[in-house]
C-alpha positions as CSV (number, residue, x, y, z in Angstrom):
1,M,29.6,1.7,6.5
2,K,26.3,1.9,7.8
3,K,24.0,-0.7,10.2
4,I,21.1,-2.4,8.1
5,L,18.5,-4.0,9.9
6,L,16.5,-6.2,7.7
7,L,12.8,-7.1,9.0
8,G,12.1,-10.4,7.0
9,S,14.7,-12.6,5.8
10,G,12.9,-14.8,3.1
11,E,14.5,-15.0,-0.2
12,L,13.9,-11.4,-1.5
13,G,15.7,-10.0,2.0
14,K,18.4,-12.4,0.9
15,E,19.2,-10.9,-2.4
16,F,19.2,-7.2,-1.0
17,A,21.3,-8.4,2.1
18,I,24.0,-9.9,-0.9
19,A,23.7,-6.3,-2.6
20,A,24.0,-4.5,0.5
21,K,26.8,-6.9,1.7
22,R,29.0,-6.1,-1.9
23,A,28.7,-2.9,-1.1
24,G,30.5,-3.1,2.2
25,Q,27.4,-2.7,4.5
26,Y,26.7,-4.4,8.3
27,V,23.5,-6.6,7.7
28,I,21.4,-7.8,10.7
29,A,18.9,-10.3,9.5
30,C,15.7,-10.7,11.7
31,D,12.9,-13.3,11.3
32,S,10.7,-15.5,12.9
33,Y,12.3,-18.7,12.6
34,D,16.1,-19.2,12.7
35,N,18.2,-19.8,9.3
36,A,16.1,-18.5,7.4
37,P,17.5,-17.4,4.1
38,A,18.7,-14.2,4.7
39,M,20.5,-15.2,7.9
40,Q,22.6,-17.4,5.5
41,V,24.5,-13.8,4.4
42,A,24.2,-11.5,7.0
43,D,26.1,-10.6,9.5
44,E,24.0,-11.0,12.4
45,A,21.1,-12.4,12.8
46,E,17.5,-12.1,15.3
47,V,14.9,-14.6,15.9
48,I,11.9,-12.7,16.9
49,N,7.6,-11.9,16.3
50,M,8.2,-9.1,14.9
51,L,4.3,-8.1,15.7
52,D,5.8,-8.0,19.2
53,G,6.5,-3.9,19.8
54,T,8.6,-4.9,23.3
55,A,10.7,-7.4,21.5
56,L,11.4,-5.5,18.4
57,D,12.1,-2.1,20.1
58,A,14.3,-4.5,22.5
59,V,16.2,-5.5,19.2
60,V,16.3,-2.3,17.6
61,G,17.7,-0.9,21.0
62,F,20.5,-3.4,21.2
63,H,21.5,-3.1,17.8
64,E,20.9,0.7,17.1
65,P,20.8,0.7,13.1
66,D,20.9,3.4,10.8
67,L,18.3,2.0,8.0
68,I,15.5,-0.1,9.1
69,I,14.5,-2.4,5.9
70,P,11.1,-4.1,6.1
71,E,10.6,-6.9,3.8
72,I,7.3,-8.6,5.2
73,E,3.7,-7.2,6.1
74,A,3.5,-8.5,9.7
75,I,5.7,-5.8,11.5
76,R,4.4,-3.8,14.3
77,T,4.3,-0.9,12.0
78,E,3.1,1.8,14.6
79,R,7.1,1.4,15.9
80,L,8.0,2.5,12.7
81,V,7.0,6.0,12.9
82,D,8.8,6.0,16.5
83,Y,12.2,5.1,15.1
84,E,11.8,7.2,12.2
85,R,11.2,10.0,14.9
86,Q,14.4,8.9,16.5
87,G,16.4,9.7,13.7
88,I,16.2,5.8,12.2
89,Q,16.0,6.1,8.3
90,I,13.3,3.8,7.3
91,A,12.8,2.4,3.8
92,P,10.9,3.8,1.9
93,S,9.3,5.6,4.8
94,A,7.3,5.1,8.0
95,R,4.6,6.5,6.4
96,A,4.8,4.3,3.1
97,V,5.3,1.1,5.3
98,N,2.3,1.8,7.5
99,F,-0.2,2.7,4.3
100,T,0.7,-0.5,2.5
101,M,0.7,-3.0,5.2
102,N,-3.2,-3.0,5.0
103,R,-5.0,-3.0,2.3
104,R,-7.4,-0.5,3.7
105,A,-5.4,2.2,3.3
106,I,-3.7,1.7,0.6
107,R,-6.7,1.3,-1.7
108,D,-8.6,4.5,-0.3
109,L,-5.4,6.2,-1.0
110,A,-5.7,5.4,-4.2
111,A,-9.0,5.3,-5.0
112,S,-10.1,8.5,-2.9
113,E,-7.9,10.2,-2.3
114,L,-5.7,10.1,-5.5
115,G,-8.6,8.9,-7.7
116,L,-6.8,6.0,-9.8
117,R,-8.8,3.3,-11.1
118,T,-9.6,0.9,-8.9
119,A,-11.5,-2.4,-8.9
120,K,-15.2,-1.7,-6.8
121,Y,-14.5,-3.1,-3.2
122,F,-15.9,-3.1,0.2
123,Y,-14.6,-4.1,3.5
124,A,-15.9,-6.4,5.8
125,K,-15.2,-7.5,9.7
126,T,-18.8,-9.8,9.7
127,Y,-20.4,-12.2,7.5
128,E,-22.9,-9.9,7.6
129,E,-20.9,-7.4,6.2
130,F,-19.3,-9.5,4.3
131,K,-22.9,-10.7,2.5
132,E,-24.2,-7.8,1.8
133,A,-20.9,-6.5,0.0
134,A,-21.2,-9.4,-1.6
135,D,-24.6,-8.6,-3.1
136,E,-23.8,-5.5,-3.8
137,I,-20.8,-6.0,-5.9
138,G,-22.1,-8.9,-7.2
139,F,-20.3,-12.4,-8.7
140,P,-17.8,-13.4,-9.7
141,C,-15.9,-11.5,-6.8
142,V,-12.5,-11.5,-5.3
143,V,-11.7,-11.9,-1.2
144,K,-9.0,-10.8,0.6
145,P,-7.5,-10.6,4.0
146,L,-6.8,-7.2,4.4
147,M,-3.3,-7.7,6.0
148,S,-1.5,-10.8,3.5
149,S,1.2,-11.8,1.2
150,S,1.5,-14.4,-1.0
151,G,-1.9,-14.8,-1.9
152,H,-2.8,-16.1,1.9
153,G,-6.0,-16.4,2.2
154,Q,-6.7,-14.9,-0.8
155,S,-10.0,-16.7,-3.3
156,Y,-12.5,-16.0,-6.5
157,V,-15.6,-16.5,-5.1
158,H,-18.0,-17.2,-8.1
159,N,-21.5,-17.6,-6.3
160,D,-23.4,-17.3,-2.7
161,D,-22.4,-20.8,-2.0
162,E,-18.8,-20.1,-1.8
163,L,-18.7,-17.2,0.2
164,Q,-18.6,-19.0,3.8
165,E,-15.8,-20.5,3.0
166,A,-14.6,-17.5,1.3
167,F,-15.2,-15.2,4.2
168,K,-13.4,-18.1,6.6
169,N,-10.1,-18.5,4.5
170,A,-9.6,-14.8,4.3
171,M,-9.8,-14.6,8.1
172,E,-7.6,-17.1,8.5
173,G,-4.9,-16.4,6.2
174,A,-4.3,-12.9,7.8
175,R,-1.7,-12.2,8.9
176,G,-1.2,-10.0,12.1
177,D,-4.1,-9.1,14.3
178,V,-6.1,-7.0,11.7
179,K,-9.0,-9.4,11.5
180,E,-11.1,-7.9,8.1
181,V,-11.3,-8.9,4.9
182,I,-11.9,-7.0,1.3
183,I,-14.4,-7.5,-1.3
184,E,-13.4,-6.4,-4.6
185,E,-15.0,-6.8,-8.0
186,F,-13.6,-9.3,-10.6
187,I,-12.0,-7.8,-13.2
188,D,-12.0,-9.4,-16.7
189,F,-8.4,-8.2,-17.2
190,D,-6.4,-9.8,-20.2
191,S,-3.3,-10.0,-18.0
192,E,-1.8,-8.8,-14.9
193,F,1.8,-6.9,-15.0
194,T,4.3,-5.2,-12.3
195,L,6.0,-1.7,-13.3
196,L,8.8,-1.4,-10.4
197,T,9.5,2.2,-9.8
198,V,12.4,3.8,-7.8
199,T,12.1,7.0,-6.2
200,Q,15.3,8.5,-5.5
201,K,16.6,11.4,-2.6
202,N,18.0,13.4,-5.3
203,G,17.1,12.4,-8.7
204,P,14.4,11.4,-10.9
205,T,11.7,8.3,-9.8
206,L,12.9,5.9,-12.4
207,F,10.8,3.1,-13.8
208,C,12.0,-0.4,-14.9
209,P,10.5,-2.0,-18.0
210,P,7.2,-3.8,-17.5
211,I,7.0,-7.4,-16.0
212,G,4.0,-9.7,-17.0
213,H,3.4,-12.2,-14.6
214,V,1.1,-14.9,-13.8
215,Q,-0.3,-15.7,-10.5
216,K,-2.5,-18.5,-9.0
217,G,-4.0,-18.3,-5.7
218,G,-3.0,-14.5,-5.8
219,D,0.8,-15.8,-5.7
220,Y,3.4,-15.5,-8.1
221,R,4.0,-18.3,-10.5
222,E,6.6,-16.8,-13.8
223,S,7.2,-13.6,-14.7
224,W,8.7,-12.2,-18.1
225,Q,10.9,-9.0,-18.9
226,P,9.7,-7.0,-21.0
227,Y,6.1,-7.6,-21.0
228,T,4.8,-5.7,-24.0
229,I,1.9,-2.9,-24.0
230,S,0.9,0.0,-25.7
231,D,2.7,3.1,-24.9
232,E,-0.4,4.6,-24.2
233,A,-1.1,1.7,-21.3
234,L,2.7,2.1,-20.4
235,Q,2.5,6.5,-19.8
236,Q,-1.1,5.5,-17.8
237,A,0.7,3.3,-15.8
238,E,4.0,5.6,-14.9
239,H,1.6,8.1,-14.3
240,M,-0.5,6.0,-11.4
241,A,2.8,4.5,-10.1
242,D,4.2,8.5,-9.8
243,E,1.0,10.0,-8.1
244,V,0.6,6.6,-5.8
245,T,4.3,6.3,-4.4
246,R,4.8,10.2,-4.4
247,A,1.9,10.5,-1.9
248,L,3.4,8.0,0.6
249,T,7.0,9.4,0.3
250,G,10.7,8.0,0.7
251,Y,13.4,6.1,-1.3
252,G,13.8,2.6,-2.8
253,I,11.7,0.7,-5.0
254,W,8.1,-0.6,-5.4
255,G,6.5,-2.9,-6.8
256,V,3.2,-1.6,-8.4
257,E,1.6,-4.3,-9.7
258,F,-2.0,-3.1,-12.6
259,F,-4.5,-5.2,-14.6
260,L,-4.8,-4.4,-18.4
261,T,-8.3,-5.1,-19.8
262,R,-8.9,-6.2,-22.8
263,S,-10.2,-2.9,-24.2
264,G,-6.0,-1.4,-23.1
265,E,-7.6,0.0,-19.8
266,V,-4.7,-0.2,-16.7
267,I,-6.0,-0.3,-13.4
268,F,-4.2,0.0,-10.2
269,S,-4.6,-3.3,-8.2
270,E,-2.1,-3.3,-5.4
271,L,1.3,-1.7,-4.4
272,S,4.6,-3.3,-2.1
273,P,6.8,-0.6,-0.4
274,R,10.2,-2.8,-1.6
275,P,11.3,-5.2,-4.1
276,H,8.8,-7.3,-5.3
277,D,8.5,-11.3,-5.8
278,T,7.7,-11.1,-9.9
279,G,11.1,-8.5,-10.1
280,M,13.0,-11.8,-9.4
281,V,13.4,-11.9,-13.3
282,T,15.9,-8.7,-13.1
283,L,18.4,-11.4,-11.7
284,A,18.3,-13.0,-15.2
285,H,20.6,-10.3,-16.0
286,T,17.7,-8.5,-18.0
287,T,18.2,-4.8,-16.8
288,N,20.9,-2.9,-15.7
289,F,20.7,-3.2,-11.9
290,S,19.0,-6.0,-10.6
291,E,15.5,-4.7,-8.3
292,F,17.5,-5.3,-5.2
293,E,20.7,-3.4,-6.4
294,L,18.0,-0.7,-7.0
295,H,16.3,-0.8,-3.8
296,F,19.8,-0.7,-2.1
297,R,21.1,2.3,-3.7
298,A,17.8,4.2,-3.3
299,V,17.5,3.8,0.3
300,M,21.5,4.8,0.7
301,G,20.5,7.4,-1.5
302,L,22.8,6.6,-4.2
303,P,22.6,8.1,-7.7
304,I,20.9,6.3,-9.9
305,P,21.9,7.8,-13.8
306,A,19.7,5.4,-15.5
307,I,17.7,1.6,-16.1
308,H,18.2,-0.1,-19.1
309,L,17.0,-2.8,-20.7
310,E,20.0,-5.7,-21.3
311,H,18.0,-8.9,-22.2
312,A,14.4,-10.4,-22.4
313,G,14.0,-12.8,-19.2
314,C,12.3,-14.7,-17.5
315,S,11.4,-16.5,-14.4
316,A,9.4,-19.7,-13.2
317,V,9.1,-20.6,-9.6
318,I,10.5,-24.0,-7.7
319,L,7.8,-25.2,-5.5
320,S,8.5,-27.9,-2.9
321,P,5.7,-31.2,-3.9
322,V,6.9,-32.6,-0.3
323,E,6.8,-31.7,3.5
324,S,10.6,-31.8,4.3
325,G,12.6,-31.1,7.3
326,K,15.6,-31.8,5.6
327,P,17.1,-30.3,3.0
328,L,15.5,-31.2,-0.6
329,P,17.1,-33.1,-3.0
330,Y,17.6,-30.6,-6.0
331,N,18.7,-31.1,-9.3
332,L,20.9,-29.3,-10.5
333,L,23.2,-31.1,-13.0
334,D,19.9,-30.8,-15.6
335,A,19.4,-27.5,-15.3
336,C,22.6,-26.3,-15.7
337,K,23.1,-27.8,-18.5
338,E,20.9,-25.0,-20.2
339,D,22.7,-22.1,-21.8
340,H,21.5,-18.8,-20.6
341,T,20.2,-19.9,-17.5
342,R,20.1,-19.2,-13.9
343,L,19.2,-21.1,-10.7
344,R,18.6,-19.4,-7.4
345,I,18.1,-21.8,-4.3
346,F,17.0,-19.7,-1.1
347,G,18.1,-22.1,1.2
348,K,14.7,-22.0,3.2
349,P,15.2,-25.1,6.2
350,V,12.1,-26.7,6.2
351,A,9.7,-27.6,3.1
352,H,6.1,-27.3,2.8
353,I,3.8,-28.7,-0.2
354,G,3.2,-25.7,-2.8
355,R,6.3,-23.3,-1.1
356,R,8.4,-21.5,-2.8
357,M,11.9,-23.2,-2.5
358,G,13.9,-21.3,-5.8
359,V,13.3,-19.8,-9.1
360,A,14.4,-20.7,-12.4
361,L,15.8,-17.5,-14.5
362,C,16.5,-17.4,-18.3
363,Y,17.6,-14.9,-21.1
364,D,18.4,-13.9,-24.3
365,E,18.5,-11.2,-26.5
366,I,16.1,-8.4,-26.5
367,G,13.5,-9.4,-28.9
368,T,13.8,-13.2,-28.3
369,D,10.3,-15.5,-28.7
370,M,9.1,-14.8,-25.2
371,T,6.5,-17.5,-25.3
372,A,9.8,-20.0,-25.9
373,L,11.6,-18.2,-23.4
374,R,8.8,-18.9,-20.9
375,D,8.3,-22.3,-21.8
376,K,12.2,-22.9,-21.1
377,T,12.1,-21.4,-17.7
378,R,9.3,-23.2,-16.7
379,R,10.5,-26.7,-18.1
380,I,13.8,-26.1,-16.0
381,A,12.1,-25.2,-13.0
382,A,10.5,-28.1,-13.0
383,T,13.1,-30.5,-13.4
384,V,14.9,-29.1,-10.6
385,L,12.6,-30.7,-8.1
386,G,11.3,-33.1,-10.2
387,T,7.8,-32.2,-10.6
388,D,5.8,-29.8,-12.8
389,S,2.3,-30.4,-11.5
390,Y,2.6,-27.0,-10.0
391,M,2.4,-25.2,-13.3
392,K,-0.8,-26.8,-14.2
393,K,-4.0,-24.5,-14.0
């Protein structure tokens, strides 16, 4: 049995903790607030500010974990390098977490060092630098904080009049103490997809079937698997995912995001060194292992012989329509009447308007009408909290 310290205890951390507990491991769940989702299924819990290096050191020193699993961006990541030197395993690796928690590092690695096709981009710490970069890139363009998650601080800018507000939102939406933004060209893409990539300690790198997804404001709203692309496009994506994960080093699952242009070109977008929110669709029995089981096996050094597509599946998020400090009135009755349907209610103790509170999952035979399955999944998600307004574009 290994002692696993989970840094970040949201819905992704909860599913990972369940996978670890099913294999008899000991889990300590950390987050900035009490009763976070993963804490509800872990052996122990700690409430700390993970950007406070002293507090993080105290937790690591007290629990003496064998393995640390970072699940969020807002962590004093340089401390992970120290822990790794002390002999504590960091998943996938301290190098990977340090690079990917900051868009500057990962974008420079992908574009400058590895030569992968990315959107044209610039960095800015001041509004003057930001305005100069926007003039160079042109409109429309995309603005993001260097460190953020779930679309916080991200916006699309269509003209000069929107620049000041976009810069302000990016600075305010940043996680941690990195106050810098990235401004990049808008890619006229046909669609976006995620390629879950699994690096193993003693086995080949494996790829899950691609996952299509829809985002709104930089945050995922629905995903489906398999996502149909040409063999050539898939080979491009697998090559880029293999290149960047090998450069970052380590073992685990990676959510590698791509744009697919109308001409069929695959463009690297972003990468997460952990289970990906769009990958929650794997909880719909789409593959023989969910992304959380794959991550657990990989970080534990357990073999993964192969990844098989077993069903077509879709996920649609359940967002809160209200602010509430009490449990929401989830309508499980109507949703559970539907065949081939699963629900995951995350158990977050506080609801905010637009906060992700759960996910609806539907699956069917491979080759099913994916448009109809997506429609069904969105409809079921809308019934759980009695609103479908969040799905309107």
